[in-house]
N, C-alpha and C positions, 0 to 999 in steps of 0.2 A: 430626308433629303428631297425626295420626289414631291412631298407635300409642300416643302418650301419653294421649290421650283414652280409648281403649279400656282401657288398663291401669288408670287411676284410676277409671273408671266401674265396671269389673268388681270392683276391689278395695275400693272405698269405697261405691259406690252413690250417691255425691254428684255429680249431673250438673253442678252449678254449679262445683264445684272442678275436675272433670275438664275442663270447658270452659275454665276459667281457665288450667289448665296447658297445654292445647293452644294457646291464643292466645299465651301467654307464649313457648312454644317457637317458634311461627311468627314472632313479632315479633323474638325474640332471634337466631334463626338468620340469619346474615349472608352472603348470596351476594354482596353488594356488595363487601365487603372482598376476597373471593376473586376476584371479577370484575375488580377494578381493580388488584390486587396487581402483576401483570406489565405489563399495557397502560399503566398510568400511568408506570412506570419507562421503558418503551420510548419513550413520547411525550416525556418530559422529556429522556432521553438523546439522542434524535434532534435535538431543538431545541438542546441544549447543544453537541453535536458540530458542528452547522452553524455556530453563532455563534463557534465556536473554530477554524474552518477545517478541519474534518474532515467531508467529505460522505460519508455512508453510503448506498451504493446497494444493498447486499446485507446484510440484517439477519443472516442466518445466518452469513455470513463474519465480520461484526463480533463475534458471540458466540464465534467460534472463536479470536479474537485472544488470549483468556486462556489458551489451551492451546498457543500457539506454542512450538516448540523451536528453530526455525531461521529467520533472516531473510536472504534473498538480495537484495543490492543491485546494480542496474546501476550502472556507474561514471559515464559521461558524462551530465550533466544531473540526476543524482540525488545522488551523493556529491560530485560536482564541479559547478561552475557551468554547464558546458556551453557556455561562451563561448570557443571556441577562437580564439586569436589567432595569426597567422602569426609564427613566430620566425625561420626561415631559409628562403631560397630558394637552392638550390645547383644551378647548371647543370652537367650532366655531358657536355656537348658544346659545341664552339665555335659551332655553328650557331644556337643560341638563347641569348638573354641572360635575366636574371632576370625582367624585365618581361614578356617574351614567354611565359615558362613560366607566370607568373601568368595571363596572358590566355588561354592555351590551357586551363588548368585551370578558370578561371572560366567559359569558354564552355560546357564540358560540365557544370559544377556548377550553373549558374544555375537549373535547374529542380528542384534537389534541396532538401529541407528539412533535410538533415543538418547537424549542428553544424560539421563540417569545411567544408562548402560555404558556410555563412554566414561563416565566418572568412576564406575565400579571397575571397569577394565583397566583404567589408569592406575587405580590403587593396587590391583593384582600385579601389574608390572612393577610398580614401585617396591612392592614387597617381595618381588622375584618368586611368586607362587606359581605352581603348575596350573595350567589351564586344562581342566578336565573336558572330556568329550560329552556332548549333549545329543540326545536323540529325540525325535518327535517334537522338534521346536514348534511352538505356537505363540503367535503374538495376539494378545487380547487387547484390542484397541481401547486406550484410555484406562486400562486396568493393570496390565503388566505382561509378563511372559511366563511360559511354562515349558517343561521338557523332562526328559528322563536322564538322570545322571547317576552313574554307578548303580543302575537298577532301581533307583528311587524316583518317585514323582516329585519334581521340584517346581515351586512357584516363586517368582519374585514379583511382587506387586504392591501397589499402594492401598490406601484405605478403601478405595472403590471396589477392590476385589471382594472384600467382605460384604459390602453393600449389595453388589450384584449377585452374590451367591447366598444372600440371606443368612449370613453368619454374623455372630457377635464380634465386634471390633475389640482386639486385645487392648488392655490398658497400656497407655503410653507412659514410659518412665518419666519422672519429674526432671531428670537431667537433660531431657530433650527440649530445646527451645522451639516450640511449634510455630512461632511467628517468623522464624528464619530458616528452619530446617525442614526439608522434604523427607517424609518417612517412607521407607521401603521395607516391607516385610519379606522374610524368607521362610518358606514353608516346605517341609518334607513330609510326604504322605499325609497332607492336610493338617499337619501340626506345625505351629509357628516355632521355629528354632532360634530366630534372632531378628534383630532390627538393624538396618543400615540407614543412617541419616546423611543427607547431602545438602550442601548449601550453595546458593547461587548469589551473584552480586549484581546490583543494578548498573546498567550501562551508563557511562558518562554521557550526559546530554538528555537523558530521559526526563528529568525534572524540568529542564529548560523547555523541552518540547511541549510538555503538558501546560506549562505556564503560558507559552506563546499561543497555544490553542485557546486557552481561556480568554486571552486578550482579543482573540478573533471572534469570541462568542460561540465557540465550538465545544461541545461537551466531550469528555473522554471517559471511557470505561475500560476496566481490566477484565479480561476473560481468561479463566484458568481452570485447570483440573485440580489444582491444589486446594487444600482445606481453607475454611473461612479465616482462620487466624493469619495464615501467610498472605492470603489475598487482601485482607483488611490492612495488614501491616504495609504491604507494598503500595497499595492504592492510597493509603493515608500519607505515607512518606512522600509520594509524588504529587499529592494534592489533586487526585483525580475525582471525578464527579460520582463515581461508584464502582462497584465490582460485581462480578458473577463468578462464584466459586463452585468447586466440585462439578464442573461441567464436563461431561464425557464428550469425546470427539464427535460422535454422531449427533450430539445435541447442540453443538456450536452453531450450526447452520440455522437451527430453530431459534436460537437466541437473536441472531441477526434479523430473522424474519419478524420477531416480536418488536424490535425497534422500528423496522420499516412499516409495520402495521400501525404504529403510532404517528406515522407521517414523517419520520426522520429520514434524512438523506444520509446513508451510512457508508463509512469506509471501514474496512476490516484490514488490520495489519497483522501478519503472522509469518511464520518461517517453516512450519512443519507439514508433514503429510496430513496430520490431524486437522490442519487449518484449511486444507484445500476446498472442502465443500462450503465453508463459511466465506472464503475468499471469492468463490464463484457466485455466491448468493448476494454479497454486498453490492451496493451501487458502484463502489470503487474498491477493487481488491488490490492490496499492496503487500508485496512479499519482500522480506529483507534478504539481501544477497547471500548471507551466510547460511541460509536455510536449505531445504531439500529441493531437488529438481521438480518434484510434483507441485510444490507450492509455487515455484517460479513459473511453471507451465500454466497454472490456473490463474495466476494474478494478472491484473490489467497493467500494473506498473511495478517495476522492481527497483528497490533501493540498493544500489551496488555496494555502498559503504556500510550498510546495516546500522545507520545512525538514525535514531528516532527523530532527531531535529530535521531530517530530510523530509519528513511528513509535512512539517510546517513550510519548508522550502517549496515543496511540491504544490501545496495549496496556494501559496503566495504567487508562484509562477503561473498557475492556472488562471488566477484572477488577472494578472498582468497580461497574459496572452489574450484573454478575452477582451480586455480593454483595448489592446492594440488592434484587434480585429474590428471592433466597433469604430475606433478612430479612423481606420483606413476606409471602412465602408462609408462613413459620414463624409469623408473627404471626396471619395470617388463619386458618390451620388451627388453631393453638393456641387462638385465641379461641373458635372453634366447638366444639372438643373439650371445653373447660372450661365455656363458657356454656350450651350446649344441655342437658347433664345437669342443671345447676343450674336451668334454666328448667323442665325436666321434673319437678323435685321430688325429685331423688336424695337430698337432705339433709333432706327433710321428716320430722319436724315441726320439726327444729332450725333450718332456714333455708328460707325460701320466697321465690323471686324473683318480684316483681310484674310484670305486663305493662308498666307504665310504666318500671320500672327496666330491663327487657329492651330496650325501645325506646331508652333512653339508651345502654346498653352497645353496641347495634348501631351507633348513630351514632358513638360514640367509636371503635369498631374501624375504621370507614371513614376517619375523620379521622386516626387514627394512621398508617394505610397511606399516606395522601396526604402527611402531614407528613414521614414517613420518606423517601418518594420525592423530596420537594423538597430534601432535604439532599444529593442527588447533585451532585457538583462535579467539574470537570476540574482535575487538578493542573497548575499553571503551570510 
């Protein structure tokens, strides 16, 4: 404004005209449009995401979603329902029957929040069996649980228990479908007394989510502590780009790092305590709403409805939000680039912008930015 006044006063000597040009420039120049171009989109996108079941806890991570190249999914509770139901109880010794195997397993699992523990506890209740007391409970991350029941050392764990303790894995009976059933061994005093198998079902929408990610050019991988057969079966059924099986909880974070080391922009989607380090490591950590509090606290974004398709919705919305920000910035900057020279009198004497018209243009530019931001919508 002062520069405009100085120019016109020096060139024309007309102080009234110089003052008019200065006032017009000051009225026309619109910091409002620039000031609200991005914050308005941020406010609207935050409100829209929350009302559509996407809770954004980290804004920077949300803006990274538009650049994602890989999405890693935990299996249990994320792509599957996480409601493990007991399929088979197989005694491996004559000393204990099927009900006793369930009771010993339930006794050491009763203090665990794991999906397998919940499945075994549900079966105990269905059969109206007594819940025995357990002492010295210990949770072995990614392996199983152990405790003392009726004076006996009891372990309930998966195949990783044998791997970690350098023990030979017992032979799996042919009647068990290893592509669909999770195997849980029950040991008493280091001797396997039986096997409990549990099955989970794939969430509705998981296949569609993977398909939509493919259309976007985003790779999807399955990350699970289950064996190769189960991982391959689930990943194959969903059409994923690959899988990582037999991954212990403390190794999940390392797997995410490996993808990042290859230059991938990675999102990790999970629901459990075991997923928390990986969620924190990923460029975008996504927790499903049905998961644990630890996962939710660690994640950047929470999917309230636990629907895998919401991952696609999230990425779409991230791209649309960024597009709106760019549009608003282009308009706000473009307006000032054009309007300020006109207000300064660059086309004088052919065209002179009056202060009143400058004020109108300033108001219109702010309204345009607001209207454009209001058009932001989440794809259903």
